[in-house]
C-alpha positions in Angstrom: 8.6 -16.2 13.9 7.8 -18.3 17.0 4.7 -20.5 16.5 2.3 -21.6 19.2 3.1 -25.3 18.7 3.1 -26.3 22.4 -0.3 -24.8 22.9 -1.8 -26.7 19.9 -0.2 -30.0 20.9 -1.6 -29.6 24.4 -5.1 -29.0 22.8 -4.6 -32.2 20.8 -3.9 -34.2 23.9 -6.8 -32.8 25.8 -9.1 -33.5 22.9 -7.9 -37.1 22.9 -6.5 -37.0 19.4 -4.3 -40.1 19.9 -3.4 -41.6 16.5 -5.0 -44.9 15.5 -2.8 -47.8 14.6 -1.9 -48.2 10.9 -4.6 -49.9 8.8 -4.9 -51.7 5.5 -7.0 -50.6 2.5 -7.3 -52.6 -0.7 -3.9 -54.3 0.0 -2.0 -50.9 0.4 -0.6 -50.1 3.8 -1.9 -46.8 5.1 -0.1 -44.7 7.7 -1.8 -42.2 10.0 -0.7 -38.6 9.5 -1.6 -35.7 11.8 -1.4 -32.4 10.1 -1.2 -29.2 12.2 -1.7 -25.7 10.8 0.1 -23.0 12.7 -0.5 -19.2 12.4 2.1 -16.5 13.1 2.0 -14.9 16.5 0.3 -11.5 16.7 -2.8 -12.2 14.5 -5.0 -13.6 17.2 -5.5 -16.9 15.4 -4.5 -20.2 16.9 -6.6 -22.6 14.8 -9.3 -22.6 12.2 -12.1 -25.1 11.8 -13.1 -26.4 8.4 -9.9 -25.1 6.8 -9.2 -27.0 3.6 -5.8 -28.7 3.4 -4.6 -30.0 0.0 -2.4 -33.1 0.1 -0.6 -33.9 -3.1 1.3 -37.1 -3.8 4.4 -35.8 -5.7 5.0 -39.2 -7.4 1.6 -39.6 -9.1 0.1 -36.1 -8.7 -3.0 -37.4 -6.9 -4.6 -34.8 -4.6 -6.6 -35.3 -1.5 -8.5 -32.4 0.3 -9.3 -32.7 4.0 -10.6 -30.1 6.5 -9.3 -29.2 9.9 -10.9 -29.4 13.3 -11.4 -26.3 15.5 -7.8 -26.5 16.8 -6.4 -26.4 13.3 -5.5 -30.1 13.1 -6.6 -32.9 10.8 -5.8 -36.6 10.7 -5.6 -38.6 7.5 -4.4 -42.1 6.4 -2.0 -42.0 3.5 0.0 -44.5 1.5 3.8 -44.6 1.6 5.2 -41.8 -0.6 6.4 -38.2 -0.9 3.9 -35.4 -0.3 3.3 -31.7 -0.5 0.7 -30.1 1.8 -0.7 -26.6 1.5 -3.5 -24.4 2.9 -4.9 -20.9 2.4 -7.1 -18.7 4.6 -8.1 -15.1 4.7 -9.5 -12.5 7.1 -10.8 -9.0 6.4 -7.3 -7.6 6.4 -4.9 -10.5 5.7 -4.2 -13.5 3.4 -2.6 -16.5 5.0 -0.8 -19.1 2.9 1.3 -22.1 3.8 3.0 -24.9 2.0 5.3 -27.7 3.2 7.1 -29.9 0.6 9.0 -33.2 0.5 7.2 -34.9 3.3 7.8 -38.6 3.6 5.3 -41.2 4.7 7.0 -44.5 5.5 6.4 -45.2 9.2 3.5 -45.6 11.6 3.2 -42.1 13.1 3.7 -38.9 11.2 3.4 -35.3 12.4 3.3 -32.6 9.7 3.3 -28.9 10.1 2.0 -26.1 7.8 3.4 -22.8 9.0 1.2 -20.0 7.6 2.7 -16.8 6.3 0.6 -13.6 6.4 0.4 -10.9 3.8 -1.7 -7.7 3.9 -4.7 -7.5 1.6 -3.8 -3.9 1.0 -0.7 -5.3 -0.5 1.6 -3.3 -2.8 2.4 0.4 -2.4 0.3 2.7 -0.2 0.5 6.5 0.5 1.9 6.5 4.0 2.1 10.3 4.8 1.5 13.6 3.0 2.8 16.9 4.3 1.0 19.5 2.2 -0.1 22.3 4.6 3.2 24.2 4.5 4.6 26.3 7.3 5.0 29.9 8.4 8.4 31.7 8.4 9.7 33.7 11.3 8.4 36.9 9.5 5.0 35.4 9.0 5.4 34.6 5.3 3.9 31.5 3.7 6.3 28.6 2.9 5.4 25.5 1.0 8.7 24.2 -0.4 9.0 21.7 2.4 6.1 19.6 1.3 6.7 15.8 0.9 4.9 12.6 -0.1 5.9 9.3 1.4 5.1 5.9 -0.2 5.3 2.7 1.7 5.7 -1.0 0.6 2.9 -2.6 2.6 3.7 -6.1 1.2 6.0 -8.9 2.0 7.9 -8.7 -1.3 10.3 -6.4 -3.0 8.5 -3.9 -5.3 9.8 -1.4 -7.8 9.2 2.4 -8.1 10.2 2.4 -11.7 7.4 3.9 -13.8 5.1 4.7 -10.8 3.3 8.0 -11.4 1.9 10.5 -8.9 -0.4 13.4 -9.3 -3.1 15.6 -7.7 -6.6 16.0 -9.0 -8.6 18.9 -10.3 -10.5 20.6 -8.7 -8.4 21.9 -5.8 -10.9 24.7 -4.9 -14.1 24.8 -2.8 -16.5 23.7 -5.6 -18.0 20.3 -6.3 -16.2 18.3 -9.0 -17.4 19.0 -12.6 -15.9 15.7 -13.7 -19.2 13.7 -13.3 -21.4 11.5 -15.4 -25.0 12.4 -16.2 -26.2 10.6 -13.1 -23.9 12.8 -10.9 -21.4 10.0 -10.2 -17.7 10.8 -10.7 -16.2 9.8 -14.0 -14.1 6.7 -14.4 -11.2 8.8 -15.7 -9.6 11.2 -13.2 -8.2 14.7 -14.2 -4.7 15.3 -13.0 -3.9 18.9 -12.4 -0.5 20.7 -12.6 2.4 18.3 -13.0 2.0 14.6 -13.5 5.3 13.0 -12.2 6.8 9.6 -12.7 9.6 7.8 -11.0 12.5 7.1 -13.5 13.9 3.6 -14.2 13.8 0.8 -16.7 11.9 -1.6 -14.5 14.0 -2.7 -11.6 16.4 0.1 -10.9 14.6 1.5 -7.9 13.5 -1.3 -5.5 11.6 -0.6 -2.4 12.0 -3.3 0.2 9.1 -4.9 2.2 7.9 -2.7 5.0 10.0 0.3 4.1 9.2 3.7 2.6 10.5 6.2 0.2 10.2 10.0 0.4 9.5 12.3 -2.5 10.4 15.9 -1.6 9.2 19.1 -3.1 12.7 20.5 -2.6 15.3 18.1 -1.2 17.1 20.4 1.2 17.3 20.8 5.0 14.5 23.3 5.3 15.4 24.1 8.9 19.0 25.2 8.2 19.3 25.9 4.5 19.6 29.7 3.7 16.8 29.1 1.1 14.6 27.3 3.6 12.5 28.1 6.7 13.8 27.7 10.2 10.2 27.1 11.3 9.8 24.2 9.0 9.0 20.9 10.7 11.2 18.8 8.3 14.6 18.2 7.0 14.4 16.9 3.4 18.1 16.8 2.8 18.1 13.0 2.7 15.1 12.6 0.4 16.0 10.1 -2.3 13.6 11.7 -4.9 12.8 15.3 -5.7 10.1 17.0 -7.7 12.5 19.2 -9.6 10.8 21.3 -12.3 13.3 22.5 -14.9 13.1 26.2 -15.2 16.4 28.1 -15.4 17.0 30.1 -12.3 13.7 29.2 -10.7 13.7 25.8 -9.0 16.6 24.5 -7.0 18.0 21.1 -8.1 19.5 19.1 -5.3 22.4 17.0 -6.7 21.9 14.3 -4.0 18.3 13.4 -5.0 17.0 11.7 -8.1 14.7 13.9 -10.2 11.2 12.8 -11.2 10.2 12.6 -14.8 7.5 15.2 -15.8 5.0 13.3 -17.9 2.7 16.4 -18.5 1.8 19.7 -16.9 -1.4 21.8 -17.2 0.7 24.9 -16.8 4.0 25.4 -18.5 4.6 28.5 -16.4 4.5 26.7 -13.1 8.0 26.3 -11.7 7.1 24.0 -8.8 5.1 20.8 -8.4 2.4 22.0 -6.0 0.1 20.1 -3.8 -2.5 22.7 -2.7 -2.0 23.7 0.9 -5.7 23.5 1.3 -5.6 19.9 0.4 -6.1 18.0 -2.9 -6.9 14.4 -3.8 -3.7 12.5 -4.5 -3.2 9.3 -6.6 -0.3 7.0 -7.4 -0.8 4.9 -10.5 0.8 3.0 -13.3 0.1 3.1 -17.0 -1.0 -0.2 -18.5 1.8 -2.6 -19.5 3.3 -1.6 -22.8 2.0 2.0 -22.8 4.9 4.4 -22.9 4.4 7.6 -20.9 5.5 9.8 -23.8 3.1 8.1 -26.2 0.3 8.4 -23.6 0.9 12.1 -23.2 1.0 12.6 -26.9 -2.4 11.0 -27.5 -5.1 13.7 -27.6 -7.7 11.1 -26.6 -6.1 11.0 -23.1 -7.1 14.7 -22.4 -10.2 16.6 -21.6 -11.1 20.2 -20.9 -13.1 20.9 -17.8 -16.8 20.1 -18.4 -19.3 22.9 -18.3 -16.6 25.6 -18.8 -15.0 27.5 -21.7 -11.5 26.8 -20.3 -9.0 25.5 -22.8 -6.7 23.9 -20.2 -6.3 20.2 -21.1 -6.1 17.8 -18.2 -4.4 14.4 -18.4 -7.1 11.8 -17.7 -6.1 8.7 -15.7 -8.5 5.7 -15.6 -9.4 4.7 -12.0 -8.4 1.1 -12.7 -4.8 2.2 -13.1 -4.8 3.7 -9.6 -2.7 1.8 -7.0 -3.6 4.0 -4.1 -5.4 7.3 -3.5 -6.3 9.6 -0.7 -9.0 12.3 -0.8 -7.3 15.1 1.1 -9.8 17.9 1.6 -10.4 21.3 3.2 -10.5 21.9 6.9 -13.9 23.8 6.6 -16.6 21.2 6.4 -18.8 23.3 4.1 -15.9 23.3 1.5 -15.3 19.5 1.4 -16.2 17.7 -1.8 -15.4 14.3 -3.1 -12.7 14.1 -5.8 -12.0 10.3 -5.8 -14.5 7.5 -6.5 -15.5 5.5 -3.5 -13.8 2.5 -4.9 -10.4 4.3 -4.4 -11.3 6.2 -1.3 -14.7 6.1 0.4 -13.8 8.8 2.8 -11.8 12.0 3.3 -9.1 13.3 5.5 -7.9 16.8 6.4 -5.9 18.9 8.9 -8.1 21.0 11.1 -5.1 23.3 11.7 -5.6 24.6 8.2 -3.1 26.1 5.8 0.6 26.7 6.8 0.0 24.9 10.0 3.0 22.6 9.7 0.9 19.4 9.9 0.5 16.3 7.7 -1.9 13.4 7.3 -0.5 10.0 8.2 -1.8 6.5 7.6 -2.6 4.5 10.7 -0.6 1.4 11.7 -2.8 -1.7 11.8 -0.3 -4.2 13.0 3.4 -4.5 13.9 5.2 -7.7 12.9 8.9 -8.3 13.6 9.2 -4.6 14.5 7.8 -3.4 11.2 4.5 -1.7 10.5 1.6 -2.9 8.4 -0.5 0.2 7.6 -4.2 0.2 7.6 -5.8 0.3 4.1 -9.6 -0.1 3.9 -9.9 2.4 1.1 -11.5 4.9 3.5 -9.1 7.7 4.5 -11.4 8.9 7.2 -10.8 5.6 9.0 -7.3 4.9 7.7 -5.5 8.2 8.3 -4.7 10.6 11.1 -5.0 14.3 10.5 -3.0 17.1 12.1 0.0 14.9 12.5 3.5 16.4 13.2 5.4 15.3 10.1 7.6 12.2 10.5 9.3 11.6 7.2 11.6 8.5 7.0 10.1 7.2 10.3 7.8 4.2 10.5 6.0 3.6 13.7 6.4 0.4 15.7 3.2 0.7 17.7 -0.4 0.2 16.6 -2.6 3.3 16.3 
């Protein structure tokens, strides 16, 4: 990435930052070093005042901390030796870190650079797009088998889908959540309704590269052309790498080209599809704590609850909110029917499609920045601000413009 070095150097000259001659201190010769901190283009940062720069002598381990001027520079006298310099900075949305190693001091004038690298605070995996509303067939029938959920790696490093779980929460109706504490706040454990699904793999079988996404299809077929599909569907799921296949002989279609999800648990053994309510339902992706096997988790009765205040015997799998990686509170189009399902620490807002059920629309996360042609999606844990409703579905496509 091209750095704004010429601009910073010009600022140094204008400010009269000429280096002083070498000096002596307690018999050791000191050499003047000018350190310049550079930020990647596109973040609106050219220099930061009072930024701490750590200088470490790699021979004796001694550390010196200095602070930069407004233009992101700092001058320091150092003894002859080999050094490592590093700096860190953060904004509301990004972390910036930089380190430069094996720097030699042995002549009168030294110019050292720290090139900062940005990473999104949202980090990790985020829910990029959810198409849940379904579509209408040419005869006017309702069709929901074209639903999909898209997960995006919003970080700078390779992540793995292995063991990642996904589920929708109860309730999906037009009533307030019954899963509350005595003070009315939502419980710390979240009730997953219908099927709880998990990506297969032993740990590093299913990588997801930085700034790329993966699509989980309800049915991994071309819904526009397949005889079992709907020509009015807005999507082709034939290339979806993962499918929510629910094993029920003669009921659900198993696409041989897609990898099946693992069913951790279901609240209804008679359901032949993994269903995200077309009216909207809160969605979470989460991981079980390290060392906790999904089969053992689902076999422990302490991890289940029946719905509070009812005589229902349905047992819901309870997921602690601290295990949630990302969540979005997808709700109903009618304002009077919207109720929070997710704690504000996961999602402080809500999002919906005003087009309503079977309107062929999705909700899609907004792009905060585009770097090197790849999107960084907005993630402030408030879906009202972070998402766009009534979006024409765009699976497999990541935008290259900021929303």
